[in-house]
KOLKEZA-402347 format. One record per residue (C-alpha): residue number from 1; residue in one letter; chain; y, x, z. Coordinates in steps of 0.5 Angstrom, whole numbers, plus 2048, in hexadecimal, padded with zeros to 3 digits. Example, Ala and Ser with C-alpha at 12.3 -4.5 7.8 and 13.67 -1.06 7.14 Angstrom:
# residues 2
+------+------+------+-----+-----+-----+
| balo | zalo | milo |   v |   u |   w |
+------+------+------+-----+-----+-----+
|    1 |    a |    A | 7F7 | 819 | 810 |
|    2 |    s |    A | 7FE | 81B | 80E |
+------+------+------+-----+-----+-----+
END
This chain:
# residues 268
+------+------+------+-----+-----+-----+
| balo | zalo | milo |   v |   u |   w |
+------+------+------+-----+-----+-----+
|    1 |    m |    A | 800 | 800 | 800 |
|    2 |    t |    A | 807 | 803 | 7FE |
|    3 |    d |    A | 80D | 803 | 802 |
|    4 |    s |    A | 810 | 7FF | 7FD |
|    5 |    t |    A | 80B | 7FA | 7FE |
|    6 |    i |    A | 80C | 7FA | 806 |
|    7 |    s |    A | 813 | 7FB | 806 |
|    8 |    q |    A | 817 | 7F5 | 808 |
|    9 |    a |    A | 81E | 7F3 | 807 |
|   10 |    p |    A | 823 | 7F3 | 80D |
|   11 |    e |    A | 824 | 7EC | 810 |
|   12 |    d |    A | 82B | 7ED | 811 |
|   13 |    e |    A | 82C | 7EF | 809 |
|   14 |    w |    A | 82B | 7EA | 805 |
|   15 |    r |    A | 82A | 7EC | 7FE |
|   16 |    s |    A | 82F | 7EB | 7F8 |
|   17 |    y |    A | 82D | 7E7 | 7F2 |
|   18 |    d |    A | 82E | 7ED | 7ED |
|   19 |    e |    A | 829 | 7F1 | 7F2 |
|   20 |    f |    A | 823 | 7ED | 7F2 |
|   21 |    a |    A | 824 | 7EB | 7EB |
|   22 |    a |    A | 824 | 7F2 | 7E8 |
|   23 |    g |    A | 81D | 7F2 | 7E4 |
|   24 |    i |    A | 81B | 7EB | 7E6 |
|   25 |    d |    A | 81A | 7EA | 7DE |
|   26 |    t |    A | 815 | 7F0 | 7DD |
|   27 |    y |    A | 80F | 7EB | 7DC |
|   28 |    r |    A | 814 | 7E6 | 7D8 |
|   29 |    l |    A | 811 | 7E3 | 7D1 |
|   30 |    p |    A | 814 | 7E7 | 7CB |
|   31 |    n |    A | 81B | 7E4 | 7C8 |
|   32 |    i |    A | 81A | 7E0 | 7C2 |
|   33 |    d |    A | 820 | 7E0 | 7BC |
|   34 |    l |    A | 822 | 7D9 | 7BB |
|   35 |    g |    A | 827 | 7DC | 7B5 |
|   36 |    g |    A | 828 | 7D6 | 7B0 |
|   37 |    t |    A | 826 | 7D1 | 7B5 |
|   38 |    r |    A | 82A | 7CB | 7B5 |
|   39 |    l |    A | 829 | 7C6 | 7BB |
|   40 |    a |    A | 82D | 7C0 | 7BD |
|   41 |    l |    A | 82B | 7BC | 7C4 |
|   42 |    t |    A | 82D | 7B5 | 7C6 |
|   43 |    l |    A | 82D | 7B5 | 7CE |
|   44 |    h |    A | 82B | 7AF | 7D2 |
|   45 |    d |    A | 833 | 7AE | 7D4 |
|   46 |    g |    A | 835 | 7AE | 7CC |
|   47 |    t |    A | 837 | 7B5 | 7CC |
|   48 |    v |    A | 836 | 7B9 | 7C6 |
|   49 |    i |    A | 835 | 7C0 | 7C5 |
|   50 |    a |    A | 834 | 7C4 | 7BE |
|   51 |    l |    A | 832 | 7CB | 7BE |
|   52 |    v |    A | 831 | 7D0 | 7B8 |
|   53 |    f |    A | 82D | 7D6 | 7BA |
|   54 |    e |    A | 82F | 7DD | 7B7 |
|   55 |    t |    A | 82B | 7E3 | 7B9 |
|   56 |    d |    A | 82D | 7E4 | 7C1 |
|   57 |    v |    A | 833 | 7DF | 7C0 |
|   58 |    v |    A | 834 | 7D7 | 7C0 |
|   59 |    v |    A | 839 | 7D3 | 7BD |
|   60 |    w |    A | 83A | 7CD | 7C0 |
|   61 |    e |    A | 83E | 7C7 | 7C2 |
|   62 |    a |    A | 83D | 7C1 | 7C7 |
|   63 |    h |    A | 841 | 7BB | 7C9 |
|   64 |    g |    A | 840 | 7B7 | 7CF |
|   65 |    s |    A | 83D | 7B9 | 7D6 |
|   66 |    i |    A | 83D | 7C0 | 7D3 |
|   67 |    s |    A | 843 | 7C1 | 7CE |
|   68 |    s |    A | 844 | 7C7 | 7CA |
|   69 |    a |    A | 848 | 7C8 | 7C4 |
|   70 |    a |    A | 845 | 7C9 | 7BD |
|   71 |    g |    A | 844 | 7D0 | 7BB |
|   72 |    t |    A | 843 | 7D2 | 7C2 |
|   73 |    r |    A | 83F | 7D9 | 7C2 |
|   74 |    d |    A | 83A | 7DB | 7C8 |
|   75 |    p |    A | 834 | 7DF | 7C9 |
|   76 |    y |    A | 82D | 7DC | 7CA |
|   77 |    d |    A | 826 | 7DF | 7CB |
|   78 |    a |    A | 820 | 7DB | 7C9 |
|   79 |    i |    A | 819 | 7DB | 7CB |
|   80 |    a |    A | 813 | 7D7 | 7C8 |
|   81 |    a |    A | 810 | 7D4 | 7CE |
|   82 |    r |    A | 80A | 7D1 | 7CA |
|   83 |    d |    A | 80A | 7D1 | 7C3 |
|   84 |    d |    A | 80E | 7CA | 7C2 |
|   85 |    v |    A | 812 | 7CB | 7C8 |
|   86 |    i |    A | 818 | 7CF | 7C8 |
|   87 |    f |    A | 81C | 7D2 | 7CF |
|   88 |    v |    A | 823 | 7D4 | 7CD |
|   89 |    n |    A | 829 | 7D6 | 7D1 |
|   90 |    l |    A | 830 | 7D7 | 7D0 |
|   91 |    p |    A | 834 | 7DB | 7D5 |
|   92 |    l |    A | 83A | 7D9 | 7D3 |
|   93 |    e |    A | 840 | 7DE | 7D2 |
|   94 |    s |    A | 845 | 7D8 | 7CF |
|   95 |    v |    A | 845 | 7D5 | 7D6 |
|   96 |    e |    A | 845 | 7DA | 7DC |
|   97 |    r |    A | 83F | 7D9 | 7E1 |
|   98 |    e |    A | 83B | 7D4 | 7DD |
|   99 |    a |    A | 834 | 7D3 | 7DA |
|  100 |    i |    A | 831 | 7CE | 7D5 |
|  101 |    t |    A | 829 | 7CE | 7D5 |
|  102 |    i |    A | 825 | 7CA | 7D0 |
|  103 |    v |    A | 81E | 7C9 | 7D0 |
|  104 |    y |    A | 81C | 7C5 | 7C9 |
|  105 |    s |    A | 815 | 7C3 | 7C6 |
|  106 |    t |    A | 815 | 7C4 | 7BE |
|  107 |    t |    A | 80F | 7BF | 7BE |
|  108 |    t |    A | 811 | 7B9 | 7C3 |
|  109 |    h |    A | 819 | 7BA | 7C2 |
|  110 |    r |    A | 81A | 7BA | 7C9 |
|  111 |    a |    A | 81F | 7BE | 7CD |
|  112 |    t |    A | 822 | 7C0 | 7D4 |
|  113 |    v |    A | 829 | 7C3 | 7D5 |
|  114 |    v |    A | 82B | 7C6 | 7DB |
|  115 |    h |    A | 832 | 7C8 | 7DD |
|  116 |    s |    A | 833 | 7CD | 7E2 |
|  117 |    a |    A | 83A | 7CF | 7E5 |
|  118 |    i |    A | 83D | 7D3 | 7EA |
|  119 |    g |    A | 842 | 7D0 | 7EF |
|  120 |    d |    A | 849 | 7D3 | 7F0 |
|  121 |    q |    A | 847 | 7D3 | 7F7 |
|  122 |    d |    A | 842 | 7D3 | 7FD |
|  123 |    i |    A | 841 | 7CC | 800 |
|  124 |    g |    A | 83E | 7CB | 806 |
|  125 |    g |    A | 837 | 7C8 | 806 |
|  126 |    a |    A | 836 | 7C8 | 7FF |
|  127 |    p |    A | 834 | 7CD | 7F9 |
|  128 |    r |    A | 83A | 7D0 | 7F6 |
|  129 |    v |    A | 836 | 7D0 | 7EF |
|  130 |    r |    A | 836 | 7C9 | 7EC |
|  131 |    q |    A | 831 | 7C6 | 7E7 |
|  132 |    t |    A | 831 | 7C0 | 7E3 |
|  133 |    f |    A | 82B | 7BD | 7DF |
|  134 |    w |    A | 82A | 7B9 | 7D9 |
|  135 |    s |    A | 824 | 7B7 | 7D5 |
|  136 |    a |    A | 825 | 7B7 | 7CD |
|  137 |    v |    A | 822 | 7B6 | 7C6 |
|  138 |    t |    A | 823 | 7BB | 7C0 |
|  139 |    d |    A | 825 | 7B9 | 7B9 |
|  140 |    a |    A | 81F | 7BC | 7B6 |
|  141 |    g |    A | 81A | 7B6 | 7B6 |
|  142 |    t |    A | 818 | 7AF | 7BA |
|  143 |    p |    A | 817 | 7B0 | 7C2 |
|  144 |    s |    A | 810 | 7B0 | 7C4 |
|  145 |    s |    A | 80D | 7B1 | 7CB |
|  146 |    d |    A | 810 | 7AF | 7D1 |
|  147 |    e |    A | 817 | 7B0 | 7D3 |
|  148 |    p |    A | 818 | 7B7 | 7D7 |
|  149 |    g |    A | 81B | 7B5 | 7DE |
|  150 |    p |    A | 81A | 7B6 | 7E6 |
|  151 |    s |    A | 813 | 7B7 | 7E8 |
|  152 |    r |    A | 80F | 7B8 | 7EF |
|  153 |    d |    A | 809 | 7BB | 7EC |
|  154 |    l |    A | 80B | 7C2 | 7F0 |
|  155 |    i |    A | 80C | 7BF | 7F7 |
|  156 |    g |    A | 806 | 7C3 | 7FB |
|  157 |    k |    A | 805 | 7C8 | 7F6 |
|  158 |    r |    A | 805 | 7CF | 7F8 |
|  159 |    n |    A | 806 | 7D5 | 7F3 |
|  160 |    l |    A | 807 | 7DC | 7F2 |
|  161 |    y |    A | 80B | 7DF | 7ED |
|  162 |    r |    A | 80B | 7E6 | 7EA |
|  163 |    y |    A | 811 | 7E8 | 7E6 |
|  164 |    s |    A | 810 | 7F0 | 7E6 |
|  165 |    p |    A | 80C | 7F5 | 7EA |
|  166 |    e |    A | 811 | 7F5 | 7EF |
|  167 |    h |    A | 813 | 7ED | 7F0 |
|  168 |    l |    A | 80E | 7E8 | 7F3 |
|  169 |    y |    A | 810 | 7E2 | 7F6 |
|  170 |    e |    A | 80D | 7DC | 7F9 |
|  171 |    h |    A | 80F | 7D5 | 7F8 |
|  172 |    v |    A | 80D | 7CE | 7FC |
|  173 |    y |    A | 810 | 7C8 | 7F9 |
|  174 |    v |    A | 811 | 7C3 | 7FF |
|  175 |    s |    A | 815 | 7BD | 7FC |
|  176 |    s |    A | 819 | 7BB | 7F6 |
|  177 |    q |    A | 81F | 7BE | 7F8 |
|  178 |    r |    A | 81D | 7C5 | 7FC |
|  179 |    y |    A | 818 | 7CB | 7FB |
|  180 |    a |    A | 817 | 7D0 | 800 |
|  181 |    w |    A | 816 | 7D8 | 7FD |
|  182 |    q |    A | 814 | 7DF | 800 |
|  183 |    c |    A | 814 | 7E5 | 7FD |
|  184 |    l |    A | 80E | 7E9 | 7FE |
|  185 |    e |    A | 810 | 7EF | 7FA |
|  186 |    g |    A | 817 | 7F2 | 7F8 |
|  187 |    v |    A | 81D | 7F3 | 7FA |
|  188 |    q |    A | 81D | 7EC | 7FE |
|  189 |    r |    A | 817 | 7ED | 801 |
|  190 |    g |    A | 817 | 7EA | 808 |
|  191 |    h |    A | 81C | 7E5 | 806 |
|  192 |    g |    A | 81B | 7DE | 804 |
|  193 |    d |    A | 81F | 7D7 | 805 |
|  194 |    m |    A | 81E | 7D0 | 803 |
|  195 |    d |    A | 823 | 7CE | 7FD |
|  196 |    l |    A | 825 | 7C8 | 7F9 |
|  197 |    s |    A | 820 | 7C7 | 7F3 |
|  198 |    t |    A | 81F | 7C2 | 7ED |
|  199 |    v |    A | 819 | 7C1 | 7E9 |
|  200 |    w |    A | 818 | 7BD | 7E2 |
|  201 |    k |    A | 812 | 7BC | 7DF |
|  202 |    f |    A | 813 | 7BE | 7D7 |
|  203 |    d |    A | 80C | 7BE | 7D4 |
|  204 |    h |    A | 805 | 7BE | 7D7 |
|  205 |    g |    A | 805 | 7C4 | 7DB |
|  206 |    l |    A | 80C | 7C6 | 7DA |
|  207 |    y |    A | 811 | 7C5 | 7E0 |
|  208 |    l |    A | 818 | 7C7 | 7E0 |
|  209 |    f |    A | 81A | 7CA | 7E7 |
|  210 |    c |    A | 821 | 7CC | 7E9 |
|  211 |    f |    A | 823 | 7CE | 7F0 |
|  212 |    r |    A | 82A | 7CF | 7F3 |
|  213 |    e |    A | 82B | 7D4 | 7F9 |
|  214 |    f |    A | 82F | 7D3 | 7FF |
|  215 |    r |    A | 830 | 7DA | 802 |
|  216 |    i |    A | 832 | 7DD | 7FB |
|  217 |    a |    A | 835 | 7DA | 7F5 |
|  218 |    v |    A | 82F | 7DA | 7F0 |
|  219 |    a |    A | 82B | 7D5 | 7ED |
|  220 |    s |    A | 826 | 7D5 | 7E7 |
|  221 |    v |    A | 822 | 7D1 | 7E2 |
|  222 |    w |    A | 81B | 7D2 | 7E1 |
|  223 |    l |    A | 816 | 7CF | 7DC |
|  224 |    h |    A | 80F | 7CF | 7E0 |
|  225 |    d |    A | 809 | 7CF | 7DB |
|  226 |    l |    A | 803 | 7CD | 7E0 |
|  227 |    g |    A | 7FE | 7CC | 7DB |
|  228 |    y |    A | 7FA | 7D1 | 7D8 |
|  229 |    a |    A | 800 | 7D6 | 7D7 |
|  230 |    l |    A | 802 | 7D6 | 7DF |
|  231 |    h |    A | 808 | 7DA | 7DD |
|  232 |    t |    A | 810 | 7D8 | 7DE |
|  233 |    t |    A | 816 | 7DA | 7DB |
|  234 |    g |    A | 81D | 7D9 | 7DE |
|  235 |    i |    A | 824 | 7DB | 7DF |
|  236 |    f |    A | 829 | 7DC | 7E4 |
|  237 |    l |    A | 830 | 7DB | 7E5 |
|  238 |    g |    A | 834 | 7DE | 7EB |
|  239 |    l |    A | 839 | 7E2 | 7EE |
|  240 |    n |    A | 837 | 7EA | 7EF |
|  241 |    g |    A | 839 | 7EE | 7F5 |
|  242 |    s |    A | 840 | 7F0 | 7F2 |
|  243 |    g |    A | 841 | 7E8 | 7F2 |
|  244 |    e |    A | 841 | 7E8 | 7EA |
|  245 |    s |    A | 83D | 7E3 | 7E6 |
|  246 |    e |    A | 836 | 7E5 | 7E3 |
|  247 |    h |    A | 831 | 7E2 | 7DF |
|  248 |    s |    A | 82A | 7E5 | 7DF |
|  249 |    r |    A | 823 | 7E4 | 7DC |
|  250 |    a |    A | 81C | 7E3 | 7DF |
|  251 |    g |    A | 815 | 7E1 | 7DE |
|  252 |    g |    A | 80E | 7E3 | 7E1 |
|  253 |    h |    A | 807 | 7E0 | 7E2 |
|  254 |    i |    A | 805 | 7DB | 7E7 |
|  255 |    y |    A | 800 | 7DB | 7EC |
|  256 |    p |    A | 7FE | 7D4 | 7EF |
|  257 |    i |    A | 7FB | 7D5 | 7F6 |
|  258 |    g |    A | 7FB | 7CE | 7F9 |
|  259 |    s |    A | 7FD | 7C7 | 7FA |
|  260 |    v |    A | 7FE | 7C2 | 7FF |
|  261 |    a |    A | 7FE | 7BA | 7FF |
|  262 |    y |    A | 801 | 7B6 | 804 |
|  263 |    p |    A | 7FD | 7B1 | 807 |
|  264 |    d |    A | 802 | 7AB | 808 |
|  265 |    a |    A | 809 | 7AD | 809 |
|  266 |    q |    A | 80C | 7B0 | 803 |
|  267 |    p |    A | 812 | 7B5 | 802 |
|  268 |    v |    A | 818 | 7B3 | 7FF |
+------+------+------+-----+-----+-----+
END
């Protein structure tokens, strides 16, 4: 057993977001190039987002709950979570401290959209990073399958997440609103907490999992493939140790280690 394995982060020194995020994309699926792809999304509240992908850059506009002028240019990164499911994130440069994450299917033509934004200041008792969620449809065909939406399927499950040789975390999904985590290997070893979380079912075995931390200004968006792949792809948005906003990619392997079922009274 190495010293790095048994070392523990000091209880009074909570790690900043950029410290624990370094290297957390080691086992992430490889990026894909969406250059030449056009995608229009209609969100369930009527908001419309139109995107034209080039290599590494997307030209887009939006009208409604998300608003952006025609010709807005931002970077993007994308991966194929499955052959027909694309996870794409826009770490916005056109707007400071915001990100838009989209998951869409090229077969069901269903999609989800998450808008993450860092608040101007801390608000006691609430995470500083806010997230808003929408289901959507694409313009590529007639929607089929169930509309993505909130799910209780993960409640009671306990998984390990291996993001790199130096990153190992445990998650316990305790309710529809919260999950507990602890770091088993990494700079946060020994640290843990219970934070706000949101879970949406996207398709069979595919779950959008998002959390918003209380102690530091950081939130994430993950797509868990709990089918045969047992892989997850995610992004972070938060404030680094210098107080500046920072976007990070993440991903890794999922190892289910247990689950419980409540006999009578159920979590919220």
